[in-house]
N, C-alpha and C positions, 0 to 999 in steps of 0.2 A: 496399502489399505489396511485399516485396523481389523483385527480378527473378528470383532463383533459384526462388522459390516460384511465380511466374507462369508460368515456362517448363516446370515439371515437370508430368507427366501427373497427372490428378486423383486417382489412387489412391496417389500418393506425397506425402510431406510436403515434400520438397525435391529438388533435382537430385542431391544427394549420395546420398540414399537410392535414387533411380531408377538412378543409375549403379552402385551396389553390387548392386542387384537384377538389372540387365542383365548385369553381370559374372558373378554367381553362375549365372544362367541359362545363359549360353553355356558355362561350364566344366562344368556338369552335363551339358549336351548332348554336349560333347566326350568326357566320361567314358563315356557310353553308346556313342559311336562307337568309342572305343578297345576296349571290350568286344566290339563287333561285329566289328571287324577282327581283334581278338585271337583269336577262334575260328578264323578263316581262317589266321592265322599259325601257330597251334598245330597245326592239321591239316596244313598244309604241312610244318612241321618234323618231325612224326611220320613222314609218308610219305617225306620226303626222306631221313631217317635209314634207313628200311627199304629204300628202293629208290634208293640214292645213285647208282649207275652209270646208271640210267635217267634220273634227274633231270639228271645231268651231260650226258648225250647230248642231252636236250631243250634244256637251257640253251645249248649250243653251236650250236643252230640259230637262236638269236635274233640280231638285229643289234645288236651291242654299241655301235657308233658312234651309231646312232639313239637307243639307250637313254641313252648318255652325253650326247648333245645335249639330250635331253628333261630330263635331270637339271639341266643348266646353265640351261635355259630356266626351270624352276620355281624354282631358286635366285634367278634374276634377278627373277622375279615376286614372290617374298617380299620382296625389297628394295624394289620399287616399291610394294608394298602397305604396307610399313612407312613409306615416305615419304608415302603417302596419309594414313595415320593421323596422322603428324606434321603434315601440312598442315591436317588437320581440327582438331587441337589448337591450332594457332596461328592459325586463322581465315583461312587462305589458300585461298579457294574455287577460284580458277583452277588453282592447283597441285594441289589435291585432285582436281579433275576430270581434269586431265592425267595424274596418276599412276594414277588408277583406270582410265583408258582404256589406258594402257601395260600395266597388269596384265592387262586383258582381252585385249589383243593377244597377250601372252605365253602366257596360258592357252589362247587359240584356237590358237596355234602348236603348243603341246603336243598338243592334241587332233588337229591335222592330221598331225603326225608319227606319232601313235599309229594313226591311220587308215591311213597308209601301211604301218605294220608289220602291221596286221590284214590288209590287202589282200595283202601278201606271203605271210602264213601261209595265206591261202585259196588263193593260186596254187600253193603248194607242198603242198597237201593236209595241212595241220597243224591243221585244225579238229576237235576231238574229237567223235566220234559222227557226223560229217558227212563221210564218205568219207576217213577218216583213213588216209593211205597215203604216208608219207614215202619219199623215194628211198633205195634201198639197204637194208641190214639194220639194224634198230633194236630195242632192248630192248622187250619187251612192255608194260612199265609206263611207257613214255615218254608214252603218251597221258594217263596220270594227271597227269604234270607239266603238260601243256598244259591240262588241266582247271583246275588251280590257276592257271596263267598267265592264262587268259582270265577266270576268275571274279574274280581279284584285281585285274587291270588294268582290266577293264570296270567293276567296282564303283568303283574309284578314278576312272575317267573320268566316271562318273555324278556323283560328288561334284564333279568339276571343272565339269561342265555346270551343276549347281545353283549352284555358286559364281559362274559367269559371269552367271547370271540375277540373283543378288543384287548383283553389282557393277554391272550395268546399272541396277538400281533405285537404287543409291547415286548413280550419275551423274545420274539424273533428279532425285533429291532434292537433290543438291548444286547443280544448276543452278537450282533454285527457291529457293535460299538457306535450305535446311532446317537446315543445320548451323552451329553457332557454337562458339567455344572452350569455352563452358560446357555445350553440349549437342550431343554427337556420338556417343552410345552406339552407334548402328547401325554406324558406320564401324569402331569398335574391335571390336565383336562379330564382324562379318563378316571383319575382319582376322585375328582369332584363328582363325576357321573356315578361312580360306585358308591360314594357316601350318600348321594341322593337316593339311590335304590335302597340302601340300607335304612335310611330314615323313613322311607315310605313303609317299610315293614314294621318299624317301630310304632307307627300309627295303626297299621292293620292289625297287629297282634291284639291290643286291648279292645279295639272296635269289634273284632270278629270273635275272639276267644273268651272275652271276659264280660259279655253282655249279662247283666243281672247278677254279677258276682259269681263266685265259685265256692 
C-alpha cells in the first residue's frame, strides 16, 4: 500500500483528499467567524456614524501606544506562525516547535498588554454599567462606545486564548513526531485560524483607537 494511503485517516482515500477536506473545513469555519464579527462591526459602524462625537471622545481615552504595540506584537506572531507552517511543510520538527513557542509567547504578550489596558479602564471608571464615571464632562453616548470596545476586544481576546490552547496542542503533537511534510494539516489549519484572529485586530485597532484622528 502506498505511504500516502497508509497515513491518511480511514475515512479518506488518500492524503490529498484529507488535506482538501481539512482546508475546506477551516475556511468554512472562518466564513462563519467573519459573519459573527461582521455583526459587531456593522453595529459599531451604525452607532459610530450616529454618535460620532461621543465615539471620538471615547476613543481618545484609549492608550494609543499600547494599542500600537499590540498591533506590532500580533504582526510578529503572524510571521512566526507562517514560519511554523513552513517548518512543518519541510519536515523541520525542532524549528516547528520553536516557532510555535515563539508564537505563543507573542500571543501571551498581547493578552498581557490587553489586561493592563483593562485594568487602567477599571481604575478610571470606564467599565460600562459598572460605575461608569469618567473624569470631567463627557458625551452621554460615550458609554455606548465602551460597550462596543469591551465587547469586541474581549471577544477577540477569547479567540486568542483559544488559539493559544490550540498552539499548545500543536507543540505537544510536534514533540511526538506527529507531523511530516506529507501530513501536517492541523498546523496549516490552526495557522489560518491564527492569521484570521490577527487580521481581526488589524481592523479593530483603527476602528477603536483612531476615531477622529489623533
